[in-house]
N, C-alpha and C positions, 0 to 999 in steps of 0.2 A: 189777056189770056182767059179762056173759058174755064169754068169749073171742071175739074178732071172727071167728075161723075158723068158728064155729058159726052165724054169721049166714047163710051160704050153705052148700050142700052141697059136699063136697070136689070133686065133678065140675066145679063152676063155676070153682073156683080153677085146676084143671088145664086147663080149657078156655081160661081167660085166659092161662095160662102158655104154652100151645101157640100161641095167636093172636098174642101180643105178644113171645114169646120170654122167656128167662130170662138173667140174674137180673131180677126184676120186683118193684117195690113196688106193692101193692094197698091202697088206702084205702077204707074203707066210710063213705060220707057219713052213713048213718043212725046209726052209732056216734058220730060227732062230734056230731050233733044230740042224741043221747041224753045225752051228757056235758055239753053246754051246758045242756040243760034241767035236768039233775040239779043242777048247781052253782048255777044261778040259783034253783032251787027252794029250796035250802038256805041261800043267802045272804040277808041282809036285803034287802027290796025297794029300799031306798035305795042299796045298793051297786051301782055300775056295774062291769061285768065287762070286762076287757081281755084280748085274746089276745096272748101273747108270741110274736112272729113267729119268733124264733130257733129255736123248737121245730120248726117246719116252715114254711119261707117260700114254698112253692110257691104261685104267684099264684092258681091255681084254688081251692086250699084256703082262701086268704085271702078270696077273694070269697064262698065258701060260708059261712064263719064270719061275715063281716060282714053277710051277708044274714040271719043269725039274730040281729041286733041286738046283736052283740058288738063293742066298740071294739077298737082295735089298739095294741099297744105295739111301738115301733120302736127299734132300736139302731144303725142305720147308714144312710148315704145311699142305699145300694142297696135296703135294706129300705123306705125311704121311697118310692123310685121304684116298687117293686113294689106297695106299698099304694095309691099314687095310681092306678096302672094298673088295679088291682082295683076302683076306684071308692070307696075309703075317703075320707071327708071329713077335712080337717085338724082339724076341730072334734071329731073322734072319735079323735084320735091322741094317744098319749103318747110322747114322745121322751126317751130317757135313754141314758146311757153315760158311762164315767169319763174318756174321753180324746177329746173332740170337737175336730175341727180348726176353725179360724176360718171356713173355707169352709162347713163343716157347720153351724156356729152361724148363719152368715148365711142359709143356706137355710132353717133352722128358723124364723128370724124372718120372712123374706120370705113364707114359706108360711103364716104365722100359725097354727102348730100350737098347739092349745089348752093341752095339758099338757106344758110344756117343763121338764124336770127337770135342774137343774145340780148338779154334784158336787164343786166346789172353789171356794175364794174367788177363785182366778185366773180360773176360767171365768166367774164372776159379773162380774169386772172386764172380761173380754173382751166380755161381753154389754153392759155399760155403754158401752164405747167404740163398739161397732158401733151401738147404739141412739142414742147421742148424735150420731153422724155422720148418721144417718137422721132425727134430730129426732123420735123416737118413744119411748114408754115400753113396755118389754117385761115381760110377766108371766111370772114364773119360779116353779117349785117347787124346794125345796131337799131333796136326798136326804141323809139322815143315817145314819151307821153306828152302830147302837145299842151301848151298853155290854154289854148282856146277849147271851148266845149261845143260839141255837136248839138245844137239846140233842137234839131228835128229828130234826134235819135230816140228810140224807145228804150235803149240800154246804152248808156254812155260809157265808153272805155277810156276816155281822155278828158283833160280839162279840169281834173280834180285829183285828189290823192288816190292813186291806184297802185296795185301790185305789179301792173304791167309796165315794162319798158323803163326808160331812164328819163327823168324830167327834162323837158326842153331847156330849162334854166341851167342845168348842169351838163348839157350835151357837149359843149365845147371842151370842158374839162375832161370829160370821159374820152372824147376823141383824142385829145392830147395824150392822155395816159395810154390809150391803146396804141397810138403811133410809136410810143417809146418801147413797146414790148417787141422782143426779138422774133417770136414765132406766131404772131397774130398780124393779119393784114385786113384792114377795113375795106370791104368790097361793096357794101350796100347800106341803105338806110330804109327804115320801115316804120310805119305808123298806122294806127287804126283808131278812129275817133269814136265810132259807135256802130250799132246794128239796128236792123229793121227800120231803115230810114225810107220814107215815102216822099220826101221833098227833094226835088232835083237840085234846088239851090244849095241845100245843105251838103249833099254829096260833092257837088262842084266846088263849093267853098273849101271843104275838107281837102280835096285833091289839090286845089290851087295852093293852099297853105303848105302842104307837104312839098310841092314843087319849089315854092319860094324858099323854104328852109333848106332844101337840098342844094339849090343854086347858091345860096349864101354860104353854106358850109364848104362847098366845092371851091369857091373863090377864096374865102377867108382862111380855111384850114388846109388848102392845097391838097385836097384828096380827090382821087379819081374814082367815082362810083361806077361799079359795073351794073348796079341795079338800084331802083328806088321803088319801094312798095307803097302804093297809093291807098291801101286799105280797101274798103268796099262798103258794106252796110246796106246793100241793095235790098229793100224791103218788099214784102207782099202784103196786100190788105187781108186782114182776118175779120175785122169787126165792122159794125154799122158805122157809116159816115167816113170810112177809110176808102181812099181812091188809089188805084195802081200808080206806081212810080212812073212819071212821064219820061221815059228813056230818051225820046227825041229831044226833049228840052235839055236833058243832061248832056247829050252829044253836042248840042249847039253851044252850051256854056263852057265845056271843058276842052273841046278840041283845039281852039286857038291857043290856050295856055300850054297844052301838050306840044303843039307845033313849035311854039316859041322856045320851049325848053329843049326839044330835040334838035333844033337848029344850033343851039349852044353846045349840046352834049349828045351828039349823034350815036355815040357808042354805049350810052347808058340804056339798059333795059328798064321798061316800066311794067310793074306787076299790079294786078288787082285780084282780090279774092272774093268769093261768094259761096255760101252754102245754102242758106234758106231760099234765095231767089231761084236757084237751079232745081231744087227738089221738092220744095214744100207743096206746091200745087199738084205734084204727081201722085201724092199719097192719099189714100182713103182708109180709114179704120172702120171696119164693119163689125157690128155686134148684134146679138139677137136678144129680143125681149123675153125674159123668162117668166116674170110675174108682173102683175099690175096691182097696185094697192093704194089705199088712201089713208093718210095720217092727218087727222083733223080736217082742214080744208085743202090740203095739198095732195095732188095726185102724183104718185111715184111710178115710173117705169123702171123696173129692175132688170138690168142687162147683164150679160155674161162677161163684159169687159169692164174697164175702169181705169182709175188713175195709176194703178201699178203698171199698166201698159202705155198709158197716154196721159201723163201728168199735166202737160201743157194744155190739153184740151179743156180741162176744168179750171184753168187759171191758177194752178199751184204755184206759189211764189210770187203772185201778182198782188199788188196793193188793192187794185180794183178788179174784182173777179169778173171775167168775161169768158164766154164759151166760144169754141170754134163753130163754124157753120155745120149744122146737122140737118139731115133730111131723112124721111121715111123711104125705104125701098119696098116696092110692092109690084108684083107681076100682073095683077089684075086691075080692072077699072073700077074698083070699089069706090063708093061714095067718099069723097074727100071734103065734103062741105062741112062735116062736123069736126070741130077742132077743140082741143083741150090744152091747157097749160100744164106742163109736166116738169117735175124734177127727175132727171135721169141719173140713176145711181147704180153703182157696181156692187160686187160681192164682198168687198173688204169690210172688216169690222172697225170702221172709223167713219165719223161724220164727214170727213174730208173727201170721201169717195163719191163725189157727185160731179159728173162731167158737164152738166147743164142745169140751170135753175130757171124755172118759169119760162121754158121755151114752148112756143105754140107749135103744135104738130097736128096733122090729121089724127083723129081718134085711133089710138094704138090697140093692137090685139096681141095676145101672147103668141110668140113665134114670129112676129114681125122682125125684119132686119132694119137697123138704122145705120146710116153712113155719116161718119164725122170726116168731112173733107179738109183740105189744106193740111194734111197730116204727114207729108213726106219728110219734114224736117223736125228735129228735136222731138221725136215721138217715142219709140220704144226705148232707145238707149239713153234718153233724158229722164226716164221714169224709174221709180223704185221697184224694179222687177222682182226683187227677192222679198219684198214686204208681204207677209202672210203666205209666202211659198206657193203661190199659184204657178202653173206651168206657163211658159212663154206662148204668145200667139205665134202662129205661122206668119211668114211674110211671102208674098207672091209678086213676081214681076210679070207684067203683061205687055204685049206689043201686038196691036191689031187683034187677030184671032188666036194668038199664041199665048201661053202662060207657063211659068215654071216656078216651083217653090224655091225660094232663096234663103229661107231659114225654117228649120223644123222645131218642134217643141223642145227638144233636148239640146239644141245648138246654142248654148248660152254665149260663149265667147267668140267662137270662130266658125261661122257657118261655112259649109262647103260652097265653093264658087260654082254657080250654075248660070248658064247663059241661054238665051232664046235661040 
């Protein structure tokens, strides 16, 4: 995939920055559609794709993705409200999370969400109690924490002590307990090894492992699974020396395993989830240079955005600080031969508010716009937006020559759904 900034000429991004003000998130709908198509094209036709809302929960984006025949994965009551408002059917929802409240579980049951994933034996017992009081049987999927670790994952979700799911070593015991309950029925199995994986072998091995475990449990525990969640973790490259995930190689490796499994269990649905891969490259965070200053030998470009809007861009929470791709936006043909190394800092009263260090750019001027690309996932809502009480940036969705604002400055929790 190409960098999203190349989908439009620079002048268009500057025009949007002037019209809506900065800082500004711009999302390209066509890039989202391209990534959906690409992933669907390379996954087995039997695999149903789910969008992980936590990557970017803007309701206008949810609506756009759902209209592309992608299901939705939800992890909180408010995400559920957003999905419902965006028109998503509960029959196309997966709901998971390691620490659901009783009120949350009751809502999941009452709304009849099809793929209800539970993550502990106590949660299963809570489902049993609520279902018994309602005199119904609730269909659940069990998330398990695999013994193996995803060696190619930037963030590992399994293979070690985690709050997620039920350890693979106690899975048989958990299934046995669940089967003994009167108002709970095991319908599915789910696992998730890790995220931001760029190695096809790693994803294929993860999925093969899940299929083998599902096969073994269906035989040994005499359970009929309506669905098996294969996880996801499809990554995109952010940093130097990272290469795109070779999807064709993944297809070649995992398709025979899926075919073999489906021959044995033709009525079992296979599910995969993705957030980052679908939306990350669609997003650009545009900010304007307010001041240029020098401290000792370091040149600072002071911008009107910062980590309160885009914590991930500056590597917040990372052991090794790395910045997202950044480029200068300029409408004219001014001389770009003069370059400087800059620290790019925001308006917050903390030394952490630096979105890039020692980045080489054409010599900047006050009023210049800079673009932080790869910003469509884990951007605004992953950031400490209330820290120092700056207003929210606006968010804009574009498609070809059309654009619409999908979050205004005052729309903190639930932006109005707007479509192109």
